[in-house]
Structure formats: structure tokens, C-alpha cells
C-alpha positions in Angstrom: 74.4 -140.4 84.8 71.7 -140.9 82.2 68.0 -141.1 82.6 66.9 -144.7 81.9 63.2 -144.6 82.4 60.3 -142.3 81.7 61.1 -138.6 81.5 58.9 -137.7 84.5 60.5 -140.4 86.7 63.8 -139.6 88.5 65.6 -142.9 88.0 69.2 -142.1 87.2 72.1 -144.3 86.2 72.9 -147.3 84.0 71.4 -150.8 84.5 74.9 -152.3 84.1 76.5 -150.1 86.8 74.1 -148.5 89.2 70.6 -147.0 89.4 69.3 -144.4 91.9 65.9 -142.9 92.7 64.0 -141.3 95.5 64.7 -138.3 97.7 65.2 -134.6 97.0 68.9 -135.3 96.8 69.9 -138.6 95.2 73.1 -140.0 96.6 74.7 -143.3 97.5 75.7 -144.3 101.0 79.3 -143.6 101.9 80.1 -147.3 102.0 79.0 -147.7 98.4 81.1 -144.7 97.4 84.2 -146.5 98.5 83.1 -149.9 97.2 82.7 -148.7 93.6 86.5 -147.9 93.1 87.5 -151.0 95.0 88.7 -149.2 98.1 86.8 -151.2 100.7 88.2 -154.4 102.3 85.5 -157.0 102.5 85.8 -158.6 105.9 83.9 -161.8 106.5 83.7 -161.6 110.3 82.0 -164.9 110.8 79.8 -167.4 108.9 77.5 -167.9 111.8 74.0 -166.8 111.2 70.5 -167.0 112.8 68.7 -167.0 109.5 68.4 -169.4 106.6 67.5 -167.2 103.7 66.9 -169.4 100.6 68.7 -166.9 98.4 71.9 -166.7 100.4 74.9 -166.8 98.0 77.5 -167.5 100.7 79.8 -170.5 100.0 78.7 -173.4 102.1 82.4 -173.8 103.3 81.9 -170.5 105.1 78.2 -170.4 106.0 77.5 -171.7 109.5 81.2 -171.8 110.4 83.0 -169.4 112.6 85.6 -168.5 110.0 87.4 -165.1 109.4 88.5 -163.7 106.0 89.7 -160.5 104.5 89.0 -160.3 100.7 88.9 -164.1 100.5 92.2 -164.4 102.4 91.8 -166.6 105.6 93.0 -164.7 108.7 93.2 -166.0 112.3 93.4 -162.9 114.4 92.7 -159.2 114.6 96.4 -158.5 113.9 96.3 -160.7 110.8 93.2 -158.9 109.5 94.7 -155.4 110.1 97.9 -156.5 108.3 96.0 -157.7 105.3 93.9 -154.5 105.1 97.2 -152.5 105.2 98.7 -154.8 102.4 95.8 -154.0 100.0 95.7 -150.3 100.8 92.0 -150.2 101.6 90.4 -146.9 102.7 87.5 -148.6 104.5 86.0 -152.0 105.3 82.7 -153.7 105.2 81.9 -156.2 107.9 79.8 -159.1 106.6 79.0 -162.7 107.1 77.0 -164.7 108.2 76.0 -162.1 110.8 78.8 -160.1 112.5 76.6 -159.5 115.5 77.0 -163.2 116.3 80.7 -162.6 116.9 80.8 -159.2 118.7 84.0 -160.4 120.5 85.7 -160.2 117.0 83.7 -157.4 115.4 84.1 -154.8 118.2 87.9 -155.1 118.7 88.4 -155.3 114.9 86.6 -152.0 114.4 88.6 -150.4 117.1 91.9 -151.8 115.8 91.2 -150.5 112.2 90.4 -147.0 113.4 93.4 -146.9 115.7 95.7 -148.1 112.8 94.3 -146.2 109.9 92.7 -143.2 111.6 89.2 -141.8 112.0 88.7 -141.3 108.2 88.8 -145.1 107.7 85.1 -145.9 106.9 83.5 -149.0 108.3 80.0 -150.3 107.4 78.4 -153.5 108.8 75.7 -155.8 107.5 73.3 -157.6 109.9 69.8 -158.9 110.0 69.5 -157.0 113.3 68.1 -160.1 115.1 70.9 -159.9 117.7 70.9 -156.1 117.9 70.5 -154.5 121.3 70.9 -150.8 122.3 74.1 -151.8 124.2 75.7 -153.7 121.4 74.8 -151.1 118.8 76.3 -148.4 121.0 79.4 -150.4 121.6 79.9 -151.0 117.8 79.5 -147.3 117.2 81.9 -146.3 119.9 84.4 -148.8 118.5 84.3 -147.1 115.1 81.5 -148.5 113.0 80.2 -145.6 110.9 77.3 -147.2 109.0 75.0 -150.1 109.6 72.9 -151.9 107.0 70.0 -154.0 108.2 68.8 -157.0 106.2 65.4 -157.6 107.7 64.0 -161.1 107.2 60.6 -159.9 108.6 59.0 -156.6 109.3 59.4 -156.9 113.1 63.2 -156.4 112.7 62.7 -152.9 111.2 62.5 -151.5 114.7 66.3 -151.9 114.8 66.4 -148.8 112.5 64.9 -146.5 115.2 67.0 -148.3 117.8 70.2 -147.6 116.0 69.2 -144.0 115.3 68.3 -143.4 119.0 71.4 -145.0 120.6 74.2 -144.3 118.0 75.5 -141.8 115.6 75.8 -144.3 112.8 74.3 -143.8 109.3 71.5 -146.3 109.2 70.0 -148.0 106.1 68.5 -151.2 104.7 70.0 -153.6 102.2 67.8 -156.4 100.6 67.8 -158.5 97.4 65.4 -157.9 94.6 63.8 -160.4 92.2 60.4 -161.0 90.6 57.7 -161.4 93.3 59.6 -159.3 95.8 58.5 -155.8 94.6 55.7 -155.3 97.1 57.9 -156.4 99.9 60.7 -154.0 98.8 58.2 -151.1 98.6 56.9 -151.9 102.1 60.5 -152.0 103.4 61.3 -148.6 101.8 58.2 -147.0 103.3 58.9 -148.4 106.7 62.6 -147.5 106.6 61.7 -143.9 105.9 59.1 -143.8 108.6 61.5 -145.1 111.2 64.3 -142.7 110.2 66.3 -144.8 107.8 68.6 -142.9 105.5 68.9 -145.1 102.5 67.8 -148.4 101.0 70.0 -150.6 98.7 68.5 -153.2 96.4 70.9 -156.0 95.3 70.2 -157.8 92.1 69.6 -161.4 93.2 72.4 -163.7 92.2 71.9 -167.3 91.1 75.2 -169.1 92.0 76.2 -172.5 93.2 75.2 -172.2 96.9 71.7 -171.0 96.2 70.9 -172.2 92.7 68.9 -175.3 93.8 66.7 -173.4 96.2 66.0 -170.6 93.7 65.2 -173.0 90.9 62.8 -174.9 93.3 60.9 -171.6 93.6 60.7 -171.1 89.9 63.6 -168.7 89.4 65.9 -169.0 86.4 69.2 -167.5 85.3 68.9 -164.5 83.0 70.0 -165.2 79.4 71.4 -161.6 79.1 72.7 -161.0 82.6 74.8 -164.1 83.6 74.6 -165.4 87.2 71.5 -163.2 88.0 67.9 -164.1 88.4 65.8 -163.5 85.3 63.6 -160.4 85.7 65.5 -159.0 88.7 66.4 -155.8 86.8 62.8 -155.2 85.7 61.6 -155.8 89.3 64.2 -153.2 90.5 63.0 -150.7 88.0 59.4 -151.0 89.2 60.5 -150.4 92.8 62.7 -147.5 91.7 60.0 -145.8 89.8 57.7 -146.1 92.8 60.5 -144.7 95.0 61.1 -141.8 92.7 57.5 -140.6 93.3 56.9 -141.7 96.8 60.1 -141.8 98.8 62.2 -139.0 100.2 65.2 -141.3 101.0 67.5 -142.5 98.2 67.0 -146.0 96.9 70.0 -147.6 95.1 70.1 -150.7 92.8 73.4 -152.5 92.7 73.7 -154.9 89.7 75.4 -158.2 90.4 77.7 -158.0 87.5 78.9 -154.6 88.5 79.7 -155.8 91.9 81.5 -158.9 90.7 83.3 -157.5 87.7 84.0 -153.8 88.4 84.1 -153.5 92.2 86.0 -156.7 92.7 88.2 -156.0 89.6 89.1 -152.6 90.9 89.9 -154.1 94.3 92.2 -156.7 92.7 93.9 -154.1 90.5 94.5 -151.8 93.5 96.1 -154.7 95.4 98.1 -156.0 92.4 99.7 -152.6 91.7 100.3 -151.9 95.4 101.7 -155.3 96.4 103.7 -156.4 93.3 107.2 -157.6 94.0 110.2 -156.2 92.1 110.1 -159.1 89.7 106.3 -159.0 89.1 104.2 -157.0 86.7 100.6 -156.0 87.6 98.0 -156.5 84.9 94.8 -154.6 84.1 92.9 -157.7 85.1 94.1 -157.5 88.7 96.6 -160.3 88.5 100.4 -160.3 88.9 102.8 -162.0 86.4 106.4 -163.2 86.9 109.0 -165.5 85.5 110.3 -168.6 87.2 113.3 -170.9 86.5 113.3 -174.3 88.2 116.1 -176.7 88.7 119.3 -177.5 90.5 122.6 -175.6 90.2 121.2 -172.1 89.8 123.8 -169.5 91.0 123.0 -167.3 94.0 122.0 -163.7 93.1 120.4 -164.7 89.8 117.0 -163.4 91.0 114.7 -163.9 94.0 114.8 -167.3 95.6 111.1 -168.2 95.9 111.1 -171.9 96.8 113.3 -174.9 96.8 115.2 -175.0 93.4 113.1 -172.1 92.2 114.1 -168.5 91.3 111.7 -165.7 90.4 112.6 -163.1 87.8 110.8 -160.5 85.6 108.5 -162.1 83.0 110.8 -161.5 80.1 110.9 -164.4 77.7 114.3 -163.6 76.3 115.8 -163.5 79.8 114.1 -166.7 80.8 115.1 -168.6 77.7 118.8 -167.5 78.1 118.9 -168.7 81.7 117.1 -172.0 80.9 119.6 -172.7 78.0 122.7 -171.8 80.0 121.9 -173.7 83.2 119.8 -176.5 81.8 116.7 -175.7 83.8 113.0 -175.2 83.0 111.5 -171.7 82.6 107.9 -170.5 83.1 105.7 -167.5 82.9 103.3 -167.6 85.9 100.2 -165.5 86.6 98.3 -165.4 89.9 95.9 -163.5 92.0 97.6 -160.9 94.3 97.0 -162.9 97.5 99.8 -163.1 100.0 100.8 -166.6 98.8 100.0 -165.9 95.2 97.3 -168.5 95.0 95.3 -169.5 93.1 97.5 -169.7 90.0 95.6 -168.3 86.9 98.1 -169.4 84.2 101.4 -171.2 84.0 103.2 -171.3 80.6 106.4 -173.2 79.9 108.9 -171.2 77.9 111.1 -173.0 75.4 111.3 -176.8 74.7 
């Protein structure tokens, strides 16, 4: 890592990847360690939530609905979720939402099933406002296998959940909040209170400006950065102010996670891992995290030509010479198809017809 601010200030990293400050030993939470290389499954436990944060970036088709996803793949049961985690080869999971504590009947058995299936080394962290946290529920989550909890306090009264979690569980306990202009003093207050109550880390997320929250953010005077697409203008500078304060005043690590790193690198690594792991014999995984294959479509195709993958459809390796030969010989249409490595290979990214 390289020093990005004043020489006397211990702010380490790169503003395009990650920044760290504070503490005698600067480190990231274990959940972040696994997110960076794309080894965490993002499990959207439920869209139900007690809060209505104006900056919430969750798609409105999910927010407020009791829906269940693993890496954007809709699942309908604990078994479905475990199967999808196995398919992508994740080494850990993050429970998010909404607020997973509004669906403990799903979160608790899910944590237990993941640990039983993948072993005690499978790391689970969970995000919550803490509004529904009780000593009993926190202890139940920990006993089920949740290793790390990240509170997103919407007011200072919720910070007592840190000491509650520390007292009744063995989980690693931290705070995760967004950062943007005008939120610096709030973030500093959160860091100081988190440390006082026994918190082990604080994460600052660069505030995103995307479809679900754009109108609310713009109404409050926020604008999209010209140099950092889909992020609030000035959020990086706000994070640097907080990190510089933390480097001098905090003994717990404070981590800044840029939005574009999360969206491009973390998500890209996760897609690449899945693509290389899950590609069928006739597919090629790409560096972009997609899979590519060839298709011939039409009647009269002989059995054993390739892999039957739909009515009147055969899938083959994406070799243009092979596809052109088959299309010419049998009078069918040939295509190169590229898609995301989801179980049903949707959405399609590209479809290119080969030949006339």
C-alpha cells in the first residue's frame, strides 16, 4: 500500500481500491478480506427493513419485500441458497438486506446450514441496523455460526448494540456507515463511540448515487462525481478528512471502501470465480466474468452433435469454423452467445449470428 496523504498521517492505500487508518495495527475485518477477491457470497436475506434511509441503494423491487437472493439469483429455500453457494465456490457469506434481523427464521437456520455444509472455516458476516437486536437473538445468531456483525446505526442510541454483542457473543463487532459531504462529524462521532463501547473496526462506504436513491440524494443537494461515476461528488474527500482524524485519534482501524472498487473489482472477481468454476464443457469463461458458447438452432439436427440445450437448439464450443460448417451442412442458424454465469445463463450479454 502507498501513503496517500500527509507524511505524518497514517492513511494507507489507494483511493481507487481501499484506504485504511487508525489503530496501532491497521487491518481490515475478516469479512472484507474475503470480499476483495470475490470469495464471499452476497446473501440478500430479506428486503424487509425498519428504517427508511434516504441514501439506500437497494432496488425497489427488493426493498420492503420478503425476498431471498444469493448473488442476485432468486432462491426460495435454505437448501436452494446452500446449493447456489456451493455452485459458485464461495468461502464465506455476507447476510444483508433490508435487515436480516427481521427474518431470523431464515437467517438463523441459513447460518447453521452453511456451517454444517462447508465447515467452521466458512466465514459469515451480517449487516443490521441493530434495531431488532436483543441479547437472545444475537446469541442465537452467534451459536448458529455468524462470525462477524456490522451495525449500521441510524441514530446514536443504537450504538449500545455494540456492547450488547460484545457481552453476549463471541462475534467480531464493528460499524459500517456511508460517507459523503456533511457526514464527517457524524462519522467521527460514530468512530469515537464505537471504540468506547468495544467495537473492533469501522467501515466507511463511499456513498453511491444510483437509480433507487438518486432523486432523494439530489433533493438534498448531492450530485454525481464527474471523475468517480455513480458516486456522490466529494465523498472521497469527506472520507479522507475522517481517516486523517482517525489516524491521530482512534485506536481501532477505519476502512474506506470505494464504490467503484466494490462494483468493478469485488463483483468482477466473484463473477470470474463463478464463471471458471461453473462453465459447461462447451463454454469458455472470460476475463470479464461471463461465459461464451456456440448455438445452432433449427430442425433436423442429428443426436450427439453437441449438448441439447433447448427445443431445436444444440450448444457447442464457440468456434466459428465449427459453427459455420454445421450451419451450412444442416441448413440451420448459428450463433455465438455470451451470458452471466447464473444457473439459467441469464441475462444474455451478447448474441452474434454467424454467417449469412
